[in-house]
ZADO-365938 format. One record per residue: residue in one letter; x, y, z of N, C-alpha, C in turn. Coordinates in steps of 0.05 Angstrom, whole numbers, plus 5000, padded with zeros to 4 digits. Example, Ala and Ser with C-alpha at 12.3 -4.5 7.8 and 13.67 -1.06 7.14 Angstrom:
BEGIN
ATOM residu n.c1 n.c2 n.c3 ca.c1 ca.c2 ca.c3 c.c1 c.c2 c.c3
ATOM      a 5264 4886 5156  5246  4910  5156 5264 4934 5156
ATOM      s 5257 4955 5142  5273  4979  5143 5258 5001 5157
This chain:
BEGIN
ATOM residu n.c1 n.c2 n.c3 ca.c1 ca.c2 ca.c3 c.c1 c.c2 c.c3
ATOM      m 7319 6810 6712  7344  6800  6696 7346 6762 6703
ATOM      h 7332 6757 6719  7335  6733  6735 7308 6718 6710
ATOM      i 7289 6733 6707  7269  6719  6682 7282 6708 6660
ATOM      v 7300 6735 6646  7315  6735  6623 7333 6709 6629
ATOM      l 7344 6707 6648  7370  6679  6646 7349 6652 6645
ATOM      q 7327 6654 6655  7304  6625  6658 7306 6619 6627
ATOM      l 7299 6639 6617  7286  6638  6592 7305 6626 6570
ATOM      i 7334 6630 6571  7355  6632  6554 7363 6593 6558
ATOM      p 7366 6580 6542  7374  6546  6554 7400 6546 6566
ATOM      k 7408 6535 6584  7428  6529  6598 7445 6516 6592
ATOM      k 7449 6506 6559  7478  6498  6544 7486 6526 6531
ATOM      y 7472 6542 6532  7478  6569  6511 7491 6587 6541
ATOM      l 7484 6584 6560  7493  6602  6586 7514 6589 6592
ATOM      i 7511 6562 6587  7550  6552  6601 7567 6556 6574
ATOM      g 7557 6551 6546  7572  6562  6525 7588 6586 6532
ATOM      g 7575 6607 6529  7576  6641  6535 7605 6647 6554
ATOM      t 7585 6624 6577  7610  6629  6598 7638 6621 6590
ATOM      l 7644 6598 6577  7663  6586  6580 7679 6605 6559
ATOM      i 7662 6618 6540  7678  6642  6514 7685 6663 6523
ATOM      l 7676 6671 6547  7679  6701  6567 7698 6688 6578
ATOM      l 7704 6667 6593  7734  6655  6614 7758 6654 6593
ATOM      g 7754 6651 6568  7770  6646  6546 7781 6673 6538
ATOM      l 7766 6683 6536  7768  6717  6517 7790 6724 6541
ATOM      s 7776 6721 6569  7792  6744  6590 7819 6725 6600
ATOM      g 7829 6700 6588  7844  6688  6598 7866 6697 6571
ATOM      l 7855 6694 6547  7874  6712  6525 7884 6733 6537
ATOM      l 7863 6753 6548  7873  6783  6547 7896 6784 6566
ATOM      i 7895 6765 6588  7911  6765  6608 7945 6762 6603
ATOM      m 7937 6735 6583  7962  6722  6570 7977 6743 6544
ATOM      s 7963 6761 6538  7982  6783  6517 7991 6803 6534
ATOM      t 7978 6815 6559  7991  6831  6575 8014 6810 6589
ATOM      i 8009 6791 6598  8045  6782  6603 8058 6773 6588
ATOM      v 8053 6768 6564  8069  6767  6532 8089 6800 6529
ATOM      a 8074 6814 6526  8080  6847  6520 8093 6855 6545
ATOM      i 8086 6853 6575  8103  6858  6588 8135 6844 6591
ATOM      t 8127 6821 6592  8148  6803  6591 8174 6810 6562
ATOM      g 8160 6815 6540  8177  6827  6512 8188 6854 6521
ATOM      e 8182 6873 6530  8189  6894  6541 8213 6895 6553
ATOM      f 8209 6875 6570  8226  6871  6599 8252 6856 6581
ATOM      e 8252 6839 6567  8270  6830  6552 8288 6849 6537
ATOM      k 8265 6858 6520  8288  6884  6504 8298 6903 6517
ATOM      d 8289 6910 6534  8304  6932  6554 8327 6910 6562
ATOM      s 8321 6890 6574  8347  6875  6585 8371 6870 6554
ATOM      q 8360 6870 6536  8378  6866  6510 8392 6883 6508
ATOM      q 8387 6908 6512  8396  6936  6509 8415 6950 6528
ATOM      s 8414 6927 6552  8430  6941  6574 8456 6917 6564
ATOM      d 8449 6896 6566  8479  6883  6552 8491 6901 6527
ATOM      v 8474 6910 6514  8491  6915  6484 8507 6945 6493
ATOM      t 8493 6961 6521  8501  6979  6530 8531 6973 6537
ATOM      e 8538 6959 6555  8553  6954  6570 8573 6931 6556
ATOM      i 8572 6933 6530  8591  6914  6519 8605 6941 6495
ATOM      e 8583 6954 6493  8596  6981  6478 8608 6995 6495
ATOM      g 8612 7005 6527  8633  7022  6541 8655 7000 6553
ATOM      g 8660 6982 6535  8690  6979  6543 8687 6952 6563
ATOM      g 8677 6951 6575  8664  6937  6591 8677 6917 6610
ATOM      i 8673 6892 6612  8692  6877  6631 8716 6865 6616
ATOM      g 8742 6869 6621  8761  6851  6617 8778 6868 6594
ATOM      v 8786 6894 6600  8785  6907  6574 8826 6910 6579
ATOM      g 8840 6894 6600  8859  6874  6602 8860 6859 6610
ATOM      t 8878 6837 6625  8872  6804  6625 8889 6803 6657
ATOM      a 8870 6794 6668  8877  6773  6697 8890 6756 6690
ATOM      n 8906 6750 6700  8928  6720  6698 8934 6705 6735
ATOM      v 8908 6701 6738  8899  6688  6763 8897 6661 6769
ATOM      s 8895 6654 6796  8888  6618  6797 8851 6619 6787
ATOM      p 8853 6591 6788  8822  6592  6788 8805 6593 6811
ATOM      e 8823 6603 6841  8807  6608  6866 8795 6633 6861
ATOM      v 8811 6655 6848  8808  6676  6842 8787 6677 6820
ATOM      m 8791 6665 6800  8770  6667  6778 8740 6670 6784
ATOM      k 8741 6653 6799  8708  6641  6821 8692 6671 6833
ATOM      y 8713 6688 6831  8702  6707  6840 8694 6736 6828
ATOM      q 8700 6726 6801  8699  6741  6782 8665 6758 6776
ATOM      p 8643 6740 6776  8615  6747  6778 8612 6768 6798
ATOM      l 8621 6757 6829  8614  6782  6849 8633 6805 6845
ATOM      l 8651 6802 6833  8664  6830  6834 8650 6845 6808
ATOM      e 8646 6825 6792  8627  6840  6772 8603 6858 6783
ATOM      k 8591 6841 6789  8570  6852  6807 8561 6876 6833
ATOM      y 8588 6871 6844  8585  6898  6863 8600 6916 6854
ATOM      a 8611 6919 6829  8628  6938  6812 8601 6959 6796
ATOM      q 8584 6936 6794  8558  6946  6788 8548 6962 6802
ATOM      k 8542 6948 6829  8526  6957  6848 8549 6985 6863
ATOM      h 8568 6995 6860  8576  7018  6872 8582 7030 6855
ATOM      g 8580 7026 6829  8590  7051  6812 8610 7048 6804
ATOM      l 8630 7036 6793  8655  7033  6791 8655 7017 6766
ATOM      d 8674 7034 6741  8677  7020  6726 8689 6991 6718
ATOM      a 8675 6973 6703  8670  6946  6699 8713 6933 6693
ATOM      s 8718 6955 6682  8749  6948  6672 8767 6956 6688
ATOM      y 8759 6957 6716  8775  6954  6738 8778 6929 6752
ATOM      v 8747 6912 6741  8756  6887  6756 8775 6862 6747
ATOM      p 8786 6868 6722  8813  6849  6728 8833 6863 6743
ATOM      i 8838 6885 6741  8855  6894  6765 8846 6891 6795
ATOM      m 8827 6888 6810  8814  6880  6826 8825 6855 6835
ATOM      m 8819 6827 6805  8829  6807  6802 8851 6794 6817
ATOM      a 8869 6815 6793  8903  6817  6797 8908 6821 6836
ATOM      l 8889 6842 6847  8891  6851  6870 8887 6824 6897
ATOM      m 8862 6810 6886  8857  6788  6906 8876 6770 6903
ATOM      m 8891 6764 6886  8905  6737  6875 8931 6753 6898
ATOM      q 8936 6776 6903  8963  6780  6925 8955 6782 6953
ATOM      e 8921 6788 6960  8919  6790  6975 8918 6765 6988
ATOM      s 8904 6742 6974  8898  6718  6992 8903 6692 6962
ATOM      g 8899 6702 6940  8903  6677  6918 8879 6669 6922
ATOM      g 8853 6681 6931  8820  6677  6927 8817 6651 6946
ATOM      r 8835 6647 6976  8832  6632  6993 8828 6646 7015
ATOM      g 8817 6631 7032  8801  6641  7057 8772 6660 7056
ATOM      n 8761 6668 7073  8737  6670  7079 8735 6707 7076
ATOM      d 8756 6720 7067  8764  6750  7078 8785 6753 7043
ATOM      p 8778 6737 7021  8799  6742  7002 8810 6767 6988
ATOM      m 8793 6797 6991  8797  6821  6991 8811 6829 7012
ATOM      q 8808 6815 7041  8823  6829  7066 8816 6851 7072
ATOM      s 8784 6854 7065  8770  6880  7069 8770 6891 7099
ATOM      s 8771 6867 7127  8766  6871  7144 8773 6901 7162
ATOM      e 8801 6906 7158  8812  6938  7164 8792 6951 7155
ATOM      s 8792 6963 7125  8777  6987  7119 8743 6981 7135
ATOM      f 8734 6952 7138  8712  6962  7142 8703 6958 7178
ATOM      c 8713 6951 7180  8712  6952  7214 8735 6965 7230
ATOM      g 8759 6963 7225  8783  6970  7231 8799 6946 7246
ATOM      s 8793 6924 7240  8805  6902  7261 8810 6881 7235
ATOM      v 8831 6859 7240  8832  6844  7224 8826 6813 7227
ATOM      g 8792 6796 7216  8784  6785  7223 8757 6797 7229
ATOM      c 8745 6815 7224  8711  6815  7232 8699 6815 7207
ATOM      i 8710 6805 7187  8694  6787  7158 8695 6759 7152
ATOM      s 8675 6744 7164  8681  6716  7162 8663 6700 7131
ATOM      s 8649 6723 7117  8637  6715  7087 8644 6733 7064
ATOM      p 8654 6713 7045  8667  6720  7024 8660 6734 7009
ATOM      e 8631 6734 7004  8614  6759  6987 8612 6783 7003
ATOM      l 8618 6784 7032  8619  6808  7041 8644 6822 7039
ATOM      s 8670 6812 7040  8686  6813  7034 8702 6827 7004
ATOM      v 8680 6812 6987  8685  6836  6957 8671 6844 6947
ATOM      d 8634 6850 6972  8632  6873  6971 8642 6901 6981
ATOM      k 8651 6894 7010  8657  6917  7031 8692 6930 7012
ATOM      g 8712 6904 6994  8729  6906  6973 8730 6928 6951
ATOM      v 8715 6919 6942  8702  6929  6917 8693 6967 6924
ATOM      l 8684 6973 6946  8668  7000  6954 8708 7015 6970
ATOM      h 8716 6998 6979  8743  7006  6988 8761 7010 6969
ATOM      f 8764 6995 6943  8775  7007  6927 8764 7033 6911
ATOM      k 8747 7030 6906  8731  7052  6888 8739 7081 6903
ATOM      s 8734 7084 6939  8734  7100  6944 8770 7108 6953
ATOM      v 8788 7091 6952  8811  7095  6950 8819 7107 6923
ATOM      l 8807 7095 6896  8806  7106  6876 8806 7142 6869
ATOM      e 8782 7142 6884  8771  7174  6881 8797 7194 6891
ATOM      k 8789 7182 6922  8813  7196  6934 8843 7204 6915
ATOM      a 8856 7179 6911  8876  7178  6892 8879 7196 6863
ATOM      h 8856 7209 6863  8853  7222  6840 8849 7200 6807
ATOM      y 8845 7184 6812  8845  7160  6796 8877 7158 6780
ATOM      d 8899 7156 6807  8923  7150  6797 8922 7118 6808
ATOM      l 8915 7104 6787  8918  7084  6793 8937 7056 6809
ATOM      k 8951 7072 6812  8984  7058  6811 8991 7073 6855
ATOM      l 8977 7099 6854  8973  7107  6878 8943 7088 6900
ATOM      c 8930 7082 6886  8909  7073  6890 8918 7041 6907
ATOM      l 8934 7029 6885  8946  7003  6888 8951 6998 6917
ATOM      q 8973 7018 6917  8997  7027  6936 8973 7029 6963
ATOM      s 8956 7048 6957  8950  7063  6988 8926 7044 6999
ATOM      y 8916 7020 6977  8902  6988  6994 8924 6984 7012
ATOM      n 8952 6981 7005  8963  6964  7020 8978 6983 7046
ATOM      f 8983 7012 7038  8989  7026  7063 8971 7045 7078
ATOM      g 8947 7040 7062  8930  7054  7081 8928 7081 7068
ATOM      g 8909 7103 7080  8904  7128  7060 8920 7153 7066
ATOM      g 8940 7150 7089  8957  7165  7096 8982 7169 7076
ATOM      f 8983 7140 7058  9000  7152  7038 8996 7167 7015
ATOM      i 8959 7171 7015  8945  7191  6993 8964 7219 6998
ATOM      n 8952 7217 7028  8964  7250  7037 8994 7253 7028
ATOM      y 9010 7235 7036  9033  7234  7038 9046 7245 7011
ATOM      v 9032 7232 6987  9037  7228  6953 9025 7257 6949
ATOM      m 9008 7265 6956  8998  7294  6948 9014 7325 6960
ATOM      k 9029 7311 6982  9046  7342  6990 9070 7327 6979
ATOM      n 9082 7316 6960  9098  7306  6953 9096 7298 6924
ATOM      g 9091 7324 6906  9093  7319  6874 9061 7314 6858
ATOM      g 9048 7292 6881  9012  7287  6869 9018 7266 6855
ATOM      k 9039 7251 6851  9041  7225  6828 9050 7202 6849
ATOM      y 9043 7187 6844  9053  7159  6857 9077 7162 6844
ATOM      t 9101 7147 6862  9135  7137  6848 9133 7115 6867
ATOM      p 9153 7102 6853  9161  7074  6875 9182 7086 6897
ATOM      e 9191 7113 6893  9209  7124  6912 9198 7134 6938
ATOM      l 9169 7146 6927  9153  7156  6949 9151 7130 6967
ATOM      a 9134 7105 6950  9126  7080  6971 9156 7080 6988
ATOM      i 9172 7076 6987  9199  7070  7003 9200 7087 7024
ATOM      s 9202 7113 7016  9212  7130  7030 9184 7135 7058
ATOM      f 9154 7134 7044  9137  7129  7072 9138 7105 7082
ATOM      s 9152 7079 7076  9154  7061  7090 9176 7071 7112
ATOM      q 9193 7077 7103  9214  7087  7119 9207 7101 7148
ATOM      l 9196 7122 7135  9176  7146  7162 9154 7127 7176
ATOM      q 9143 7106 7164  9115  7101  7182 9137 7075 7206
ATOM      y 9150 7063 7193  9174  7037  7201 9185 7056 7228
ATOM      q 9195 7077 7229  9212  7085  7248 9184 7086 7267
ATOM      k 9161 7094 7266  9144  7107  7284 9131 7076 7301
ATOM      v 9130 7056 7283  9125  7025  7296 9140 7004 7297
ATOM      k 9165 7009 7296  9181  6981  7299 9178 6981 7323
ATOM      h 9186 7001 7342  9183  6995  7382 9179 6980 7385
ATOM      t 9146 6977 7372  9124  6943  7376 9135 6923 7371
ATOM      g 9153 6915 7352  9161  6890  7351 9142 6870 7327
ATOM      n 9118 6890 7327  9104  6873  7306 9107 6878 7272
ATOM      y 9126 6889 7264  9131  6894  7245 9157 6879 7225
ATOM      h 9161 6879 7204  9180  6860  7194 9177 6861 7169
ATOM      c 9202 6861 7160  9202  6865  7124 9194 6846 7112
ATOM      v 9174 6851 7096  9165  6826  7082 9181 6814 7060
ATOM      r 9193 6841 7053  9223  6839  7022 9243 6844 7031
ATOM      p 9266 6820 7031  9297  6820  7039 9311 6849 7025
ATOM      e 9301 6852 6999  9310  6879  6991 9294 6908 7000
ATOM      m 9287 6900 7018  9275  6928  7040 9295 6928 7059
ATOM      v 9309 6913 7067  9321  6914  7099 9342 6931 7100
ATOM      p 9353 6937 7072  9376  6962  7086 9362 6991 7077
ATOM      y 9340 6991 7066  9324  7015  7067 9320 7024 7100
ATOM      s 9303 7005 7109  9291  6996  7138 9272 7010 7127
ATOM      a 9259 6996 7101  9219  7002  7094 9210 6979 7096
ATOM      c 9198 6983 7120  9186  6950  7134 9163 6953 7150
ATOM      y 9150 6981 7132  9119  6977  7134 9109 6975 7114
ATOM      g 9088 6954 7120  9069  6943  7086 9094 6935 7068
ATOM      d 9091 6933 7045  9097  6928  7020 9100 6945 7006
ATOM      a 9131 6954 7005  9133  6975  6988 9134 6974 6963
ATOM      k 9134 6946 6952  9135  6949  6928 9105 6921 6916
ATOM      y 9089 6932 6938  9059  6920  6928 9055 6928 6897
ATOM      v 9056 6951 6893  9048  6961  6855 9054 6934 6835
ATOM      d 9079 6934 6846  9090  6913  6822 9083 6887 6833
ATOM      a 9071 6875 6862  9064  6853  6861 9035 6841 6853
ATOM      v 9027 6866 6849  8995  6867  6839 8993 6862 6811
ATOM      l 9014 6877 6790  9019  6882  6764 9022 6857 6752
ATOM      k 9041 6847 6764  9053  6818  6762 9034 6795 6750
ATOM      y 9009 6808 6761  8979  6783  6752 8965 6800 6738
ATOM      y 8975 6829 6722  8948  6832  6707 8968 6848 6678
ATOM      t 8951 6836 6656  8968  6836  6632 8955 6864 6614
ATOM      g 8965 6885 6616  8944  6903  6601 8966 6941 6604
ATOM      t 8947 6957 6603  8963  6988  6601 8958 6999 6621
ATOM      i 8957 7023 6631  8946  7033  6643 8946 7067 6633
ATOM      t 8919 7085 6619  8915  7091  6606 8927 7130 6628
ATOM      a 8923 7149 6619  8928  7175  6628 8903 7182 6652
ATOM      d 8872 7173 6639  8861  7174  6672 8858 7160 6686
ATOM      g 8875 7135 6685  8883  7120  6715 8870 7088 6698
ATOM      k 8850 7089 6674  8844  7063  6670 8850 7047 6661
ATOM      p 8853 7023 6671  8864  6999  6648 8853 6995 6629
ATOM      a 8878 6988 6604  8864  6987  6574 8880 6967 6562
ATOM      a 8870 6956 6540  8892  6930  6530 8910 6939 6518
ATOM      p 8929 6918 6515  8959  6921  6508 8957 6930 6476
ATOM      a 8979 6951 6475  8979  6968  6447 8986 6957 6422
ATOM      s 8988 6921 6424  8996  6905  6408 8974 6903 6381
ATOM      g 8956 6914 6389  8932  6915  6365 8907 6892 6355
ATOM      g 8912 6875 6374  8891  6849  6383 8900 6835 6361
ATOM      s 8877 6812 6362  8874  6788  6346 8856 6799 6326
ATOM      s 8844 6816 6318  8836  6821  6292 8867 6831 6268
ATOM      g 8858 6836 6247  8882  6838  6231 8895 6817 6216
ATOM      k 8919 6827 6214  8935  6802  6203 8936 6791 6221
ATOM      s 8940 6785 6258  8941  6757  6269 8911 6750 6269
ATOM      g 8882 6760 6261  8875  6755  6270 8871 6737 6239
ATOM      v 8880 6730 6223  8877  6719  6204 8896 6690 6206
ATOM      k 8920 6698 6215  8932  6679  6222 8923 6656 6240
ATOM      v 8908 6667 6268  8900  6652  6285 8882 6627 6274
ATOM      i 8864 6643 6259  8847  6625  6241 8853 6603 6227
ATOM      d 8878 6613 6212  8882  6603  6196 8899 6574 6212
ATOM      a 8917 6583 6223  8927  6560  6249 8908 6540 6257
ATOM      g 8882 6553 6262  8857  6538  6277 8845 6521 6253
ATOM      k 8841 6525 6226  8829  6510  6198 8855 6490 6203
ATOM      t 8880 6482 6211  8900  6457  6204 8882 6431 6215
ATOM      l 8870 6444 6240  8844  6424  6253 8831 6408 6255
ATOM      i 8813 6430 6227  8789  6416  6214 8794 6394 6207
ATOM      g 8781 6372 6213  8765  6339  6200 8789 6320 6215
ATOM      k 8806 6343 6240  8830  6318  6251 8818 6312 6272
ATOM      t 8802 6331 6291  8800  6328  6321 8774 6303 6324
ATOM      r 8767 6303 6347  8741  6300  6354 8737 6313 6386
ATOM      y 8713 6323 6395  8711  6337  6415 8703 6319 6439
ATOM      v 8724 6327 6461  8718  6319  6481 8715 6334 6516
ATOM      f 8696 6335 6518  8695  6360  6542 8713 6362 6564
ATOM      g 8732 6369 6572  8756  6372  6585 8784 6363 6571
ATOM      g 8785 6361 6547  8799  6350  6531 8810 6377 6522
ATOM      g 8843 6374 6515  8853  6387  6505 8878 6405 6535
ATOM      r 8872 6386 6554  8894  6400  6566 8918 6382 6573
ATOM      s 8928 6370 6562  8953  6363  6564 8963 6352 6532
ATOM      q 8993 6348 6536  8995  6350  6511 8993 6318 6494
ATOM      s 8980 6300 6509  8984  6275  6503 8948 6275 6481
ATOM      d 8934 6293 6508  8908  6294  6488 8907 6312 6460
ATOM      i 8926 6335 6454  8928  6351  6437 8943 6339 6413
ATOM      n 8954 6309 6419  8975  6303  6394 8951 6278 6386
ATOM      a 8930 6268 6399  8911  6253  6399 8888 6275 6381
ATOM      g 8889 6293 6382  8865  6315  6372 8836 6313 6398
ATOM      r 8838 6312 6410  8824  6316  6434 8829 6341 6442
ATOM      f 8802 6361 6441  8799  6388  6451 8769 6386 6456
ATOM      d 8763 6403 6473  8734  6424  6478 8746 6442 6463
ATOM      c 8714 6466 6467  8720  6497  6453 8742 6510 6463
ATOM      s 8744 6511 6491  8758  6536  6503 8792 6511 6491
ATOM      s 8797 6499 6506  8822  6486  6491 8837 6497 6464
ATOM      f 8810 6485 6444  8821  6492  6416 8825 6528 6411
ATOM      v 8815 6545 6429  8808  6566  6419 8840 6574 6435
ATOM      r 8852 6564 6460  8885  6563  6473 8902 6569 6451
ATOM      w 8896 6532 6448  8919  6524  6433 8912 6538 6395
ATOM      a 8899 6551 6380  8898  6560  6360 8912 6594 6372
ATOM      f 8913 6603 6384  8921  6630  6388 8952 6634 6406
ATOM      e 8955 6599 6422  8984  6599  6424 9002 6591 6394
ATOM      q 8994 6584 6375  8996  6582  6347 9013 6605 6330
ATOM      v 8997 6622 6345  9014  6652  6332 9011 6658 6358
ATOM      g 9038 6654 6378  9051  6673  6405 9040 6682 6415
ATOM      m 9014 6676 6419  8988  6699  6439 8982 6671 6458
ATOM      n 8990 6684 6488  8987  6669  6514 8964 6665 6522
ATOM      v 8942 6662 6520  8920  6667  6535 8912 6649 6556
ATOM      g 8929 6641 6567  8921  6621  6591 8936 6589 6593
ATOM      p 8935 6587 6619  8945  6557  6620 8934 6532 6610
ATOM      m 8949 6525 6592  8942  6495  6577 8915 6475 6598
ATOM      s 8927 6471 6618  8916  6452  6643 8886 6469 6649
ATOM      g 8887 6501 6650  8869  6514  6663 8848 6523 6652
ATOM      v 8851 6523 6624  8833  6543  6613 8811 6533 6605
ATOM      t 8780 6554 6609  8757  6544  6607 8755 6569 6598
ATOM      t 8721 6567 6590  8697  6590  6575 8709 6620 6599
ATOM      d 8710 6611 6616  8699  6631  6634 8730 6647 6642
ATOM      t 8756 6632 6637  8776  6646  6637 8787 6669 6618
ATOM      l 8773 6654 6589  8774  6668  6573 8772 6691 6572
ATOM      k 8734 6695 6586  8718  6715  6578 8733 6743 6594
ATOM      t 8761 6734 6608  8761  6754  6624 8789 6767 6608
ATOM      q 8800 6759 6587  8820  6765  6573 8813 6787 6557
ATOM      g 8831 6809 6546  8836  6826  6521 8805 6837 6518
ATOM      q 8804 6855 6502  8794  6873  6509 8759 6870 6490
ATOM      a 8736 6875 6505  8706  6880  6494 8696 6891 6482
ATOM      i 8687 6880 6453  8681  6893  6428 8651 6893 6422
ATOM      n 8643 6911 6416  8618  6914  6402 8601 6889 6382
ATOM      p 8588 6874 6387  8584  6862  6354 8581 6864 6337
ATOM      k 8576 6894 6330  8567  6905  6305 8598 6911 6295
ATOM      d 8622 6907 6307  8650  6913  6303 8667 6895 6309
ATOM      m 8648 6870 6309  8678  6849  6304 8693 6838 6283
ATOM      k 8717 6831 6280  8731  6824  6262 8740 6796 6268
ATOM      p 8749 6781 6236  8755  6763  6236 8783 6758 6266
ATOM      g 8785 6741 6272  8803  6737  6296 8792 6732 6323
ATOM      d 8763 6754 6324  8757  6760  6339 8742 6739 6361
ATOM      v 8739 6728 6387  8728  6706  6399 8708 6717 6409
ATOM      v 8682 6696 6398  8654  6703  6412 8639 6680 6424
ATOM      f 8621 6686 6440  8624  6667  6456 8581 6661 6461
ATOM      f 8583 6637 6461  8551  6634  6458 8544 6615 6494
ATOM      d 8513 6619 6496  8492  6614  6524 8481 6591 6510
ATOM      t 8508 6556 6522  8493  6541  6515 8479 6513 6545
ATOM      y 8503 6516 6552  8494  6489  6577 8498 6504 6594
ATOM      k 8507 6533 6592  8515  6556  6621 8516 6582 6602
ATOM      i 8515 6593 6614  8525  6627  6602 8554 6623 6600
ATOM      d 8567 6637 6576  8581  6631  6565 8590 6602 6569
ATOM      g 8575 6577 6557  8585  6563  6561 8598 6545 6531
ATOM      h 8598 6567 6513  8617  6550  6487 8633 6583 6477
ATOM      v 8655 6580 6469  8667  6596  6446 8685 6582 6428
ATOM      g 8683 6606 6408  8702  6604  6375 8705 6628 6368
ATOM      i 8719 6624 6349  8735  6644  6340 8725 6652 6315
ATOM      y 8711 6676 6312  8705  6688  6286 8718 6695 6266
ATOM      v 8701 6690 6246  8720  6687  6210 8700 6703 6193
ATOM      g 8683 6718 6200  8662  6723  6178 8642 6714 6174
ATOM      n 8626 6741 6161  8599  6730  6148 8581 6709 6167
ATOM      n 8583 6724 6173  8564  6704  6211 8571 6665 6211
ATOM      q 8607 6670 6209  8612  6634  6220 8635 6634 6235
ATOM      f 8629 6624 6247  8667  6625  6270 8672 6599 6270
ATOM      l 8693 6596 6279  8715  6575  6274 8715 6554 6301
ATOM      g 8699 6528 6306  8706  6521  6332 8707 6487 6334
ATOM      c 8705 6485 6357  8705  6455  6361 8676 6446 6377
ATOM      q 8667 6429 6359  8638  6426  6377 8630 6402 6379
ATOM      g 8605 6392 6384  8604  6368  6394 8610 6345 6369
ATOM      k 8590 6355 6352  8590  6331  6331 8610 6328 6311
ATOM      t 8621 6347 6312  8643  6356  6287 8667 6360 6298
ATOM      g 8676 6365 6315  8702  6366  6326 8708 6401 6316
ATOM      v 8730 6402 6310  8740  6431  6294 8732 6435 6276
ATOM      a 8718 6455 6274  8692  6471  6248 8692 6494 6245
ATOM      i 8678 6489 6220  8658  6529  6220 8631 6519 6217
ATOM      a 8625 6535 6240  8601  6541  6240 8585 6561 6237
ATOM      s 8565 6564 6232  8547  6586  6231 8531 6594 6252
ATOM      m 8537 6622 6257  8521  6643  6279 8503 6660 6273
ATOM      a 8484 6651 6249  8471  6669  6230 8445 6669 6236
ATOM      k 8431 6683 6250  8406  6680  6266 8379 6663 6255
ATOM      g 8369 6648 6272  8364  6624  6261 8370 6603 6268
ATOM      t 8409 6602 6267  8411  6576  6266 8415 6567 6303
ATOM      y 8431 6545 6309  8426  6533  6332 8450 6562 6349
ATOM      f 8468 6563 6330  8497  6585  6350 8480 6611 6351
ATOM      g 8475 6617 6327  8458  6650  6320 8445 6650 6351
ATOM      e 8429 6631 6360  8399  6630  6380 8417 6642 6402
ATOM      r 8432 6627 6399  8452  6626  6430 8481 6648 6424
ATOM      f 8482 6655 6419  8509  6675  6410 8499 6704 6434
ATOM      n 8514 6704 6452  8497  6722  6468 8508 6755 6473
ATOM      g 8521 6764 6447  8537  6794  6452 8571 6790 6460
ATOM      r 8573 6770 6475  8600  6775  6485 8614 6772 6462
ATOM      v 8645 6786 6459  8669  6791  6440 8685 6798 6449
ATOM      k 8700 6784 6448  8729  6797  6463 8748 6797 6430
ATOM      r 8768 6818 6441  8799  6819  6421 8817 6808 6437
ATOM      f 8834 6793 6428  8864  6780  6449 8880 6806 6437
């Protein structure tokens, strides 16, 4: 073999070696591309399945920015613990009542986790254990969502009490349980009525009106199986969808895009909007409140309404795009692969979201019906 190699000119040996190295590199690159392509395909399919399932935000969480920032963590741990994502807005409302999103234990999970207040000092651990506890209580309550919420405040003993007294949450049972428990602990002097209206009842254990307190931060209905559902108004498609598009079209050619614009009346009067403030304004014109003027963002809008499969979207549905960040841009679908939005160079205008276009390549499949 050594003799044969000596007989072959050195330049051919070098050339052949380079060719073999090149072919090996191409083979490795092809394998990587194939694997990556399969991963992306699986990932995209997973996203579509989540949208088809109803997904996050079936109802609407009307909460502070401090709570809103925890939405990704609530989604993450709902998935980790096998909890239907439609409960995320309810848990955001619960967090709003518990802490307003402030502090190191925003879901007030310490007692359920370790039996004492203050043992959790990590907000992410609070969310992790809070979601796990919420799921556990929900299952023990046989998916009676109001019973679950009240038990999050009272403790698991309330579930046993309800099961012995009709098996279904009622406000009256919450008051009577609070009365009974207060009689057991009032001698300690550590309990007082959080609500003045409960004083005449001596219902000073916990918050007997906790369910109402949480649900004031939630817009939606609760189905017979205990799952949150969209308001029964029919949403933003149909006639109301056409109306919101017509309202939005009145600003075409009359606005300019300003990042952070549209969050004061003076901005609106001057025609200064960004994408999310324009969407909020358009829905306001048809009598739909989808968030406060000063606080609306793409992240707050994506918690609103009902998730819709992209193949089922209709004029008036709200569509999201991954631009400078995930869900960085938002607009109102008008049909024929077009949407109405406030874009950087045009202000309010109709843009294409067909495949191959700028927005078509960035449409992420998130569609919400308000």
